[in-house]
C-alpha positions as CSV (number, residue, x, y, z in Angstrom):
1,M,116.9,23.5,-132.6
2,A,115.2,22.0,-129.6
3,H,116.9,24.2,-127.0
4,L,115.3,27.3,-128.7
5,A,111.8,25.9,-128.2
6,A,112.5,25.6,-124.5
7,I,113.0,29.3,-124.1
8,P,109.6,30.9,-123.5
9,P,108.7,34.4,-124.9
10,L,108.7,37.1,-122.4
11,P,105.3,38.4,-121.3
12,L,104.3,41.7,-122.8
13,D,105.2,44.2,-120.1
14,E,107.5,47.2,-119.6
15,R,110.5,44.9,-119.6
16,K,109.8,43.4,-122.9
17,I,109.2,46.8,-124.5
18,I,112.6,48.1,-123.3
19,L,114.4,44.9,-124.5
20,R,112.7,45.1,-127.9
21,R,113.8,48.6,-128.3
22,A,117.3,47.7,-127.2
23,A,117.4,44.8,-129.7
24,M,116.9,47.4,-132.5
25,E,120.4,48.5,-131.9
26,M,121.9,45.2,-133.0
27,W,123.2,44.5,-136.4
28,P,124.2,41.2,-138.3
29,D,127.5,39.5,-137.4
30,S,128.0,41.7,-134.3
31,T,129.4,40.5,-131.0
32,L,127.5,41.6,-127.8
33,N,127.5,41.3,-124.0
34,L,124.3,41.2,-122.1
35,G,124.4,42.2,-118.4
36,L,122.8,40.5,-115.5
37,G,119.1,41.0,-114.8
38,M,116.9,42.8,-117.3
39,P,119.5,42.9,-120.1
40,E,119.8,39.1,-120.3
41,G,116.2,39.1,-121.6
42,A,117.4,40.5,-124.9
43,A,118.4,36.9,-125.8
44,S,114.8,35.8,-125.3
45,V,113.7,38.6,-127.7
46,A,116.3,37.6,-130.3
47,V,115.1,34.0,-130.0
48,E,111.4,35.0,-130.4
49,E,112.2,37.1,-133.3
50,G,114.3,34.5,-135.0
51,V,117.5,36.5,-135.2
52,I,119.7,34.8,-132.5
53,D,121.8,33.2,-135.3
54,M,122.6,36.7,-136.6
55,V,124.7,37.8,-133.6
56,T,127.3,36.3,-131.2
57,L,126.5,36.7,-127.5
58,T,129.1,36.5,-124.8
59,T,129.3,36.3,-121.1
60,E,132.0,37.4,-118.7
61,S,132.7,33.8,-117.7
62,G,134.2,33.2,-121.1
63,N,131.4,31.8,-123.3
64,F,131.0,32.8,-126.9
65,G,127.8,32.1,-128.9
66,G,124.8,30.1,-127.7
67,I,122.2,31.7,-125.5
68,P,123.0,33.0,-122.0
69,A,120.9,31.4,-119.2
70,S,118.6,33.6,-117.2
71,G,118.1,34.2,-113.6
72,P,120.3,32.4,-111.0
73,D,121.9,30.3,-113.8
74,F,123.4,33.5,-115.5
75,P,126.2,33.7,-116.8
76,A,126.1,30.0,-117.8
77,T,125.4,29.6,-121.5
78,H,123.2,27.1,-123.4
79,N,125.0,25.6,-126.5
80,A,128.1,27.9,-126.3
81,E,130.2,27.6,-129.4
82,C,133.5,28.3,-127.5
83,T,134.6,28.8,-123.9
84,A,137.7,30.8,-123.1
85,D,139.2,31.2,-119.7
86,H,138.0,34.2,-117.6
87,A,141.2,36.3,-118.0
88,A,141.3,35.8,-121.8
89,M,137.6,36.9,-122.0
90,F,138.5,40.2,-120.3
91,D,141.5,40.6,-122.7
92,F,138.9,40.4,-125.4
93,Y,136.6,42.9,-123.8
94,D,139.5,45.3,-122.8
95,G,140.9,45.1,-126.3
96,G,137.6,46.4,-127.9
97,G,136.2,43.1,-129.1
98,L,132.7,44.0,-128.2
99,D,130.5,45.8,-130.8
100,T,127.6,46.4,-128.4
101,C,126.8,45.8,-124.7
102,I,123.3,45.9,-123.3
103,V,123.6,46.5,-119.6
104,G,121.4,47.7,-116.7
105,L,120.5,51.3,-116.0
106,T,120.3,52.0,-112.2
107,Q,121.3,55.7,-111.7
108,T,122.2,58.2,-114.3
109,D,122.6,62.0,-114.5
110,A,122.6,64.9,-117.0
111,N,126.2,64.2,-118.0
112,G,125.3,60.7,-118.9
113,D,127.4,59.2,-116.0
114,L,126.0,56.0,-114.7
115,N,126.3,54.4,-111.3
116,V,125.8,50.7,-110.6
117,S,128.2,50.3,-107.8
118,K,127.5,52.4,-104.7
119,F,124.1,53.4,-103.2
120,G,124.4,55.1,-99.9
121,D,126.4,52.9,-97.6
122,R,125.6,49.9,-99.7
123,I,128.7,49.2,-101.9
124,V,127.9,46.7,-104.7
125,G,131.1,47.1,-106.7
126,P,131.4,47.4,-110.5
127,G,132.4,43.8,-111.4
128,G,133.1,43.7,-115.1
129,F,130.8,46.6,-115.8
130,M,133.5,49.1,-116.2
131,N,135.6,47.0,-118.6
132,I,132.6,46.2,-120.7
133,S,130.9,49.5,-120.9
134,S,134.1,51.5,-121.3
135,N,135.4,49.4,-124.2
136,A,132.3,48.3,-126.2
137,K,132.0,50.3,-129.4
138,K,128.3,51.0,-128.5
139,V,126.6,51.0,-125.1
140,V,122.9,50.5,-124.6
141,F,121.7,51.0,-121.0
142,V,118.2,49.5,-120.2
143,G,115.9,50.0,-117.2
144,T,112.7,51.5,-116.0
145,M,112.6,55.3,-115.3
146,T,111.7,54.9,-111.7
147,V,111.9,52.2,-109.0
148,G,108.7,50.5,-108.0
149,A,106.4,51.8,-110.7
150,K,103.5,49.7,-112.0
151,Y,102.5,49.5,-115.6
152,A,100.0,48.0,-118.0
153,V,100.3,47.6,-121.8
154,Q,97.0,48.2,-123.5
155,D,96.0,49.0,-127.1
156,G,99.5,49.5,-128.3
157,K,100.5,51.9,-125.4
158,I,102.1,51.7,-122.0
159,V,100.0,53.0,-119.1
160,I,101.6,54.2,-115.9
161,V,99.2,52.6,-113.3
162,K,101.3,53.8,-110.4
163,E,104.4,56.0,-110.4
164,G,107.6,54.7,-108.7
165,N,108.9,55.8,-105.3
166,K,112.5,56.5,-106.5
167,K,113.9,58.3,-109.5
168,K,116.8,56.8,-111.4
169,F,117.5,60.0,-113.4
170,V,119.1,62.1,-110.7
171,N,121.0,65.4,-110.4
172,Q,124.2,63.7,-109.7
173,V,125.1,60.0,-109.5
174,E,126.6,58.8,-106.2
175,H,129.5,57.0,-107.9
176,V,130.8,57.1,-111.5
177,T,130.9,53.6,-112.8
178,F,130.6,54.8,-116.4
179,S,131.8,58.2,-117.5
180,G,129.5,60.1,-119.8
181,K,132.1,62.8,-120.1
182,Y,134.7,60.4,-121.4
183,A,132.2,58.7,-123.7
184,R,131.3,62.1,-125.2
185,K,135.0,63.0,-125.6
186,I,135.7,59.9,-127.7
187,G,132.3,60.0,-129.6
188,K,131.0,56.6,-128.3
189,P,127.4,56.0,-129.2
190,V,125.4,55.6,-125.9
191,L,121.7,55.1,-125.5
192,Y,119.5,55.0,-122.3
193,I,116.3,53.0,-123.0
194,T,113.3,53.0,-120.7
195,E,109.7,51.9,-121.0
196,R,108.5,55.5,-121.7
197,A,111.4,57.2,-123.4
198,V,114.8,56.9,-125.1
199,F,117.7,59.1,-124.4
200,S,121.0,59.6,-126.4
201,L,124.3,60.9,-125.0
202,E,125.0,63.9,-127.2
203,A,127.7,66.6,-127.1
204,G,125.6,68.8,-124.7
205,G,124.6,65.9,-122.5
206,L,121.6,63.5,-122.0
207,T,119.1,64.1,-124.8
208,L,115.5,63.0,-125.1
209,I,115.1,61.5,-128.6
210,E,112.0,59.2,-128.4
211,I,108.8,59.0,-126.3
212,A,106.3,56.2,-126.0
213,P,103.1,56.5,-127.9
214,G,100.4,58.3,-125.9
215,L,102.7,59.8,-123.3
216,E,103.4,63.4,-122.6
217,V,106.9,64.8,-122.3
218,E,106.4,67.0,-119.3
219,K,103.8,64.9,-117.4
220,D,105.2,61.4,-117.9
221,V,108.9,61.9,-118.6
222,I,110.3,65.1,-117.2
223,S,108.3,64.7,-113.9
224,A,110.0,61.3,-113.3
225,M,113.5,62.9,-113.5
226,E,115.4,65.2,-111.1
227,F,116.9,67.2,-113.9
228,R,115.6,68.5,-117.3
229,P,117.3,66.8,-120.3
230,I,118.0,68.3,-123.6
231,I,115.0,67.7,-125.8
232,S,115.8,66.9,-129.4
233,P,114.2,69.1,-132.0
234,A,113.7,65.8,-133.9
235,L,111.9,64.1,-131.0
236,K,109.8,61.2,-132.3
237,E,107.6,58.4,-131.0
238,M,109.0,55.0,-130.2
239,A,107.7,52.5,-132.8
240,Q,104.1,51.5,-131.8
241,E,104.8,47.9,-132.9
242,L,107.0,47.5,-129.8
243,F,103.9,47.7,-127.6
244,T,101.9,45.1,-129.4
245,P,101.7,41.2,-128.7
246,Q,103.4,40.3,-132.0
247,W,106.3,42.4,-133.4
248,G,108.2,40.5,-136.2
249,K,110.2,43.6,-137.3
250,L,113.6,42.8,-135.8
251,R,115.2,41.0,-138.6
252,E,114.3,43.8,-141.1
253,I,115.7,46.4,-138.6
254,M,118.9,44.6,-138.2
255,E,119.4,44.2,-141.9
256,K,118.9,47.9,-142.3
257,N,121.4,48.5,-139.5
258,A,123.9,46.5,-141.5
259,Y,123.7,49.1,-144.3
260,R,124.0,51.9,-141.8
261,Q,127.2,50.5,-140.5
262,K,128.6,50.2,-144.0
263,D,127.2,53.2,-145.9
264,G,125.9,55.6,-143.3
265,P,122.4,56.6,-142.3
266,L,119.5,55.4,-144.4
267,P,116.6,57.8,-145.3
């Protein structure tokens, strides 16, 4: 389709690594919402990997299917299959219609709470974030670990050229826009994906489950946080293919995810 060819691949940087890892949480025939900013780039990853036809993307403005526009044109959609009115879309979200949402990570704490709505005396407001993240069956938060860091991707690894000047993983969020406590209570799967580590919301709180190849837990991850997360005894490396120019693994991963949804974990 001509419109797909017009969507350029993302450059290989920390953002693309995060979005590739987030895309690994999709499965065939699922319905998703992508948040504003970094999350919207997951559509570009899906196009580049040739799997955009395997999922249905939605936007708060009422569009189903197609590909959400990026930047200032978001949440308009290219080639939407259906457009509902705004209120009906939120009926769909509030009713649990979303399988997965991929939304931004701005400030989180050891409880897994997330704040996207208030920072000091600056009140942004939650928009539809609360409806979407509270009611999607699975939530994937995406963002860098710190604000202002500079990175390079070299030889299948990410290099922290300059550490950021503000930590996003804090002792206590300033405002609870997403409740980790409630998510744990109902057993909602929640991931927090960054360029250097992946965290899961477990019964005991935020848990480190993956680390980028070549990085050290204490030096590169814990030092960038205000609190110490639980460290999974099964901690593993993020797939090294995520850090290479060509990936080509997403369709296979999504097909495996389909079996996990149906029959439980694969070996």
